[in-house]
C-alpha positions in Angstrom: 10.4 2.6 -20.0 7.4 2.5 -22.3 6.2 4.4 -25.1 2.4 4.9 -24.0 1.5 7.2 -27.2 2.1 3.8 -29.4 -0.9 2.5 -27.9 -4.9 3.0 -28.9 -6.2 1.7 -25.8 -4.9 1.7 -22.3 -6.8 -0.2 -19.5 -6.2 -0.1 -15.8 -8.0 -2.3 -13.8 -8.9 -1.5 -10.0 -11.1 -3.0 -7.3 -14.3 -0.7 -6.6 -14.0 0.0 -2.7 -12.4 3.6 -2.2 -9.3 2.5 -0.4 -5.5 3.1 -1.2 -4.6 1.3 -4.1 -8.0 2.0 -6.2 -7.1 5.9 -5.7 -3.4 5.5 -7.0 -4.5 3.8 -9.8 -7.2 6.6 -10.9 -4.9 9.4 -10.2 -2.8 7.8 -13.0 -6.0 7.6 -14.8 -6.2 11.3 -14.8 -3.1 12.1 -15.4 -2.8 9.8 -18.7 -6.2 11.2 -20.0 -5.0 14.9 -19.7 -2.0 14.0 -21.6 -4.5 12.9 -24.2 -4.4 8.9 -23.6 -7.2 6.7 -24.2 -7.8 5.4 -20.7 -10.4 2.9 -20.0 -11.1 1.6 -16.1 -11.8 -2.1 -15.7 -13.3 -3.2 -12.3 -13.0 -6.9 -11.1 -13.9 -8.4 -7.7 -13.3 -11.8 -7.7 -10.3 -13.6 -9.5 -10.4 -12.9 -13.3 -14.1 -11.7 -12.6 -15.1 -8.3 -13.9 -17.9 -6.1 -13.0 -20.1 -3.4 -14.9 -20.4 -0.1 -12.9 -22.7 2.6 -13.7 -20.2 5.4 -13.4 -16.3 5.5 -12.4 -15.2 4.8 -8.8 -13.7 8.5 -8.7 -15.0 11.3 -11.0 -12.4 11.9 -13.8 -13.7 13.9 -16.7 -12.3 11.9 -20.2 -11.8 8.7 -18.6 -14.1 5.6 -19.8 -15.1 2.4 -18.3 -14.9 -1.1 -20.0 -16.4 -4.1 -19.4 -13.8 -6.2 -20.7 -10.6 -6.1 -22.4 -9.5 -5.8 -26.1 -6.3 -8.3 -26.6 -4.5 -6.5 -29.0 -0.8 -5.6 -29.6 -2.1 -2.0 -30.0 -3.5 -1.9 -26.3 -1.8 -1.5 -22.9 -3.1 -3.3 -19.9 -1.8 -2.0 -16.3 -3.0 -4.5 -13.5 -2.2 -4.3 -9.8 -0.3 -7.0 -8.4 -3.6 -8.1 -6.7 -5.4 -8.6 -10.3 -2.2 -10.3 -11.9 -4.0 -13.6 -12.3 -5.7 -12.5 -15.6 -2.3 -11.7 -17.3 -2.4 -15.3 -18.3 -5.9 -15.0 -20.6 -3.8 -12.2 -22.9 -1.8 -12.9 -25.6 -1.2 -10.1 -27.3 -1.6 -7.0 -25.3 1.6 -5.0 -23.9 1.4 -6.2 -20.0 2.2 -3.8 -17.0 2.0 -4.7 -13.1 1.8 -2.0 -10.6 3.0 -3.1 -7.3 0.9 -1.6 -4.8 0.9 -4.2 -2.1 3.5 -7.0 -2.0 2.6 -8.5 0.8 -0.4 -8.9 -0.1 0.2 -10.5 -3.7 2.5 -12.8 -1.4 -0.2 -13.5 0.7 -2.8 -14.7 -1.6 -0.8 -17.2 -3.4 -1.8 -21.0 -3.2 1.6 -22.0 -1.0 0.6 -19.4 1.7 -3.1 -20.2 1.6 -2.4 -23.8 2.2 0.1 -23.4 4.9 -2.3 -21.2 6.6 -4.6 -23.9 6.5 -2.5 -26.6 8.0 -1.4 -24.3 11.0 -5.0 -23.7 11.7 -5.9 -27.6 11.6 -2.7 -28.2 13.9 -1.6 -31.0 11.8 1.6 -32.3 13.1 4.5 -31.1 11.5 5.6 -34.6 10.1 2.3 -34.9 8.0 2.8 -31.5 6.3 4.1 -33.0 2.8 1.0 -35.3 2.2 -1.3 -33.0 3.8 -0.1 -30.1 1.9 -1.0 -31.5 -1.3 -4.6 -32.7 -0.1 -5.1 -29.3 1.0 -3.7 -27.4 -2.3 -5.9 -29.2 -4.5 -8.9 -28.2 -2.4 -8.4 -24.4 -2.8 -9.5 -22.2 -5.8 -6.5 -22.3 -8.4 -5.2 -18.5 -8.8 -2.5 -18.0 -11.1 0.5 -16.2 -9.9 3.2 -15.1 -12.2 5.7 -17.6 -13.2 9.6 -16.8 -13.6 9.1 -16.1 -17.1 6.2 -13.7 -16.6 8.2 -11.8 -14.8 10.7 -11.4 -17.2 7.9 -10.4 -20.3 5.7 -8.2 -18.3 6.9 -4.7 -17.3 6.9 -3.7 -13.7 6.2 -0.4 -11.4 7.2 -0.8 -8.1 6.7 2.0 -5.5 9.7 1.3 -3.2 13.1 -0.2 -2.5 11.0 -3.0 -0.7 9.3 -4.1 -4.1 12.2 -2.9 -6.0 14.7 -5.4 -4.0 11.9 -8.5 -4.5 11.9 -7.7 -8.4 15.4 -8.2 -8.7 15.7 -11.4 -6.2 13.1 -12.5 -9.2 15.8 -11.5 -11.8 13.8 -8.9 -13.3 16.1 -6.5 -15.4 16.1 -3.4 -15.0 14.9 -1.9 -18.3 11.9 -4.2 -17.7 11.0 -2.3 -14.0 10.5 1.3 -13.3 10.1 3.5 -10.0 6.3 4.9 -9.5 4.3 6.0 -6.5 1.2 6.9 -5.8 1.2 10.3 -4.0 -1.0 11.8 -1.1 -3.6 14.4 -1.7 -2.7 17.6 -2.0 -4.1 19.1 1.1 -1.5 16.8 3.0 1.3 18.3 1.3 0.1 22.2 1.8 -1.0 21.6 5.5 0.9 24.8 7.6 2.7 23.6 10.4 2.4 26.2 12.8 -1.6 25.7 12.5 -1.8 22.0 12.8 0.3 22.1 15.8 -1.7 24.5 17.3 -4.7 22.2 17.2 -3.1 18.9 18.2 -4.0 17.1 22.0 -2.8 14.5 24.2 -4.6 12.0 21.4 -2.6 8.5 19.7 -4.1 7.6 16.4 -3.5 4.2 15.7 -4.2 1.4 13.2 -6.6 -1.5 14.0 -6.9 -3.0 10.9 -7.1 -6.6 11.5 -5.8 -7.5 7.9 -2.7 -5.9 8.7 -1.7 -6.0 12.2 -2.0 -8.4 15.3 -5.1 -6.9 17.0 -4.3 -8.5 20.3 -0.4 -7.2 20.6 -1.7 -3.9 19.4 -4.3 -3.6 22.4 -1.5 -5.1 24.9 0.4 -2.2 24.0 -2.2 0.7 23.9 -3.4 -0.8 27.6 -0.1 -0.4 29.0 0.3 2.8 27.9 -3.0 3.6 29.4 -1.6 2.6 32.7 1.4 4.9 32.3 -0.8 8.1 31.2 -4.5 8.5 31.7 -4.5 12.0 30.0 -4.0 10.3 26.4 -6.7 9.4 24.3 -6.3 6.3 22.3 -8.7 6.4 18.9 -8.6 3.8 16.6 -8.8 4.6 13.0 -11.7 2.3 12.2 -15.2 2.9 10.4 -14.2 6.5 10.4 -15.6 8.5 6.8 -12.6 10.4 5.2 -13.4 13.4 6.8 -13.1 12.1 10.5 -9.8 10.1 9.5 -8.2 13.7 8.6 -9.7 15.3 12.0 -8.1 12.6 13.9 -4.6 12.8 12.4 -4.7 16.5 13.0 -5.6 16.3 16.4 -3.1 13.7 17.1 0.1 14.1 18.8 1.2 10.4 17.6 0.2 7.5 15.2 1.2 3.9 16.2 1.0 1.5 13.2 2.5 -2.2 14.2 1.1 -3.4 10.8 2.9 -4.8 7.9 4.0 -2.1 5.3 3.6 -3.9 2.0 4.4 -0.8 0.0 4.3 2.9 1.0 1.2 3.1 3.3 -1.1 6.0 2.8 -2.3 6.7 6.3 1.5 6.5 7.9 2.6 9.1 5.3 -0.6 11.1 6.1 0.5 10.8 9.8 3.4 12.0 8.9 2.4 15.1 7.0 -0.3 15.9 9.5 2.9 16.0 12.4 2.4 13.4 14.2 5.0 11.8 15.8 5.0 8.1 14.2 6.2 4.4 15.7 5.8 1.6 13.2 6.9 -2.2 13.2 9.9 -3.5 11.3 7.4 -5.5 8.9 7.8 -5.1 4.9 9.1 -1.7 3.5 9.5 -0.3 7.6 12.4 -2.8 7.6 14.5 -0.4 5.3 15.8 3.0 6.0 14.8 4.5 2.5 11.0 3.6 2.2 10.1 4.3 5.8 13.3 6.9 6.9 12.8 7.6 10.6 15.1 6.5 13.8 15.4 3.0 14.6 14.2 3.6 18.0 10.9 4.6 16.7 10.1 0.9 14.9 10.0 -2.3 17.0 9.7 -5.7 16.5 6.6 -7.5 17.4 7.5 -9.4 20.4 5.8 -10.0 23.5 9.1 -8.5 25.3 8.7 -5.6 23.4 5.4 -4.2 24.8 6.8 -2.0 27.4 8.8 -0.3 25.5 6.5 0.5 22.9 4.1 1.5 25.6 6.7 3.7 27.1 8.1 5.3 24.2 4.4 6.0 22.5 3.4 7.9 25.8 6.7 9.9 25.8 6.6 10.9 22.1 2.7 12.2 22.9 3.3 14.0 26.3 6.8 15.5 25.1 5.8 16.3 21.3 7.5 19.2 20.3 11.1 17.2 21.5 10.6 14.7 18.9 8.7 16.0 16.0 11.9 17.2 14.1 12.9 13.0 14.3 10.6 12.5 11.6 11.4 15.6 9.3 13.1 13.4 6.4 10.2 10.9 6.3 8.0 14.1 5.9 10.1 15.7 2.9 9.9 12.4 1.2 6.0 11.9 1.4 5.5 15.6 0.3 8.1 15.2 -2.8 6.3 12.1 -3.9 3.3 14.4 -4.7 5.2 16.8 -6.4 7.0 14.6 -8.6 4.3 11.9 -9.2 3.5 13.6 -12.9 7.1 13.7 -13.5 7.8 10.1 -12.6 4.5 9.3 -14.6 6.4 11.2 -17.9 9.6 9.6 -17.4 8.4 5.9 -17.3 5.7 6.3 -20.0 7.9 8.5 -22.2 5.5 11.5 -22.4 7.0 15.1 -23.6 
């Protein structure tokens, strides 16, 4: 744990976009400043490039903005894993990495991007070693955490999936602590009876090309539509925040066949909106602690499973009430994260 009040300034870095990760980082900033901590948000865009903004991404009383970071032993720096490359620029400041999206961190590594480039260029496997070295030199260098970095910085993990990764990196238990960003209060106070009155034969689904194989998802949707023409399939895409909430409230089922790089926000919003849910087995879905739903609602993304997924999707939509109780454990877990968030921050940063 970290005694945060021994530090004069606490910097938290974030991209300037209203998505799940930045929301979580600002929730932390808000709580810390309310405890008397001097908190500064520092916004970045590209690798190690900070940007000046006229106002905070989220309006929070008491939180300030800074265009740069003062490298001093008196200060503390908290970065999401997507911004971990900047840690090499600082020698004295206390460093903390908050792991919000493990898979994205792995995907932006030079090794991943180089292998991806080889694959896209259809280079024969026998030529990989030489081609790998060539393409690696052409990529913009993005410094990842070295083995020694993993031991030196303090880590915040938001799920078992990330915790297991840190243990594989031989991070000691006294250099890591659990902290998971919660849902908004709106979702944990929804009235079950009132919400279920609003349910329709709607399936909401994740169609983010950054997270899912959209071609595969469309094949599942098309197959399900053939099985039942009364179901409406609504992609979560290009919606305002209010439109997302309205869709989840109306939907009986939510389909997310993408990678879960952490405790994803929209699946948790769907589950607390009393949707039945089907997921992939990728990322944090692949264990029963992070996504505690019965295994028959989790599917490997294989062609042979398309009809199985479609059939299950239609079943949990048309027979909504029959299956809704199967997701109660996941619902309770998601709500608990809201109520325990402040206590988890207190425990992490030794705030009385």
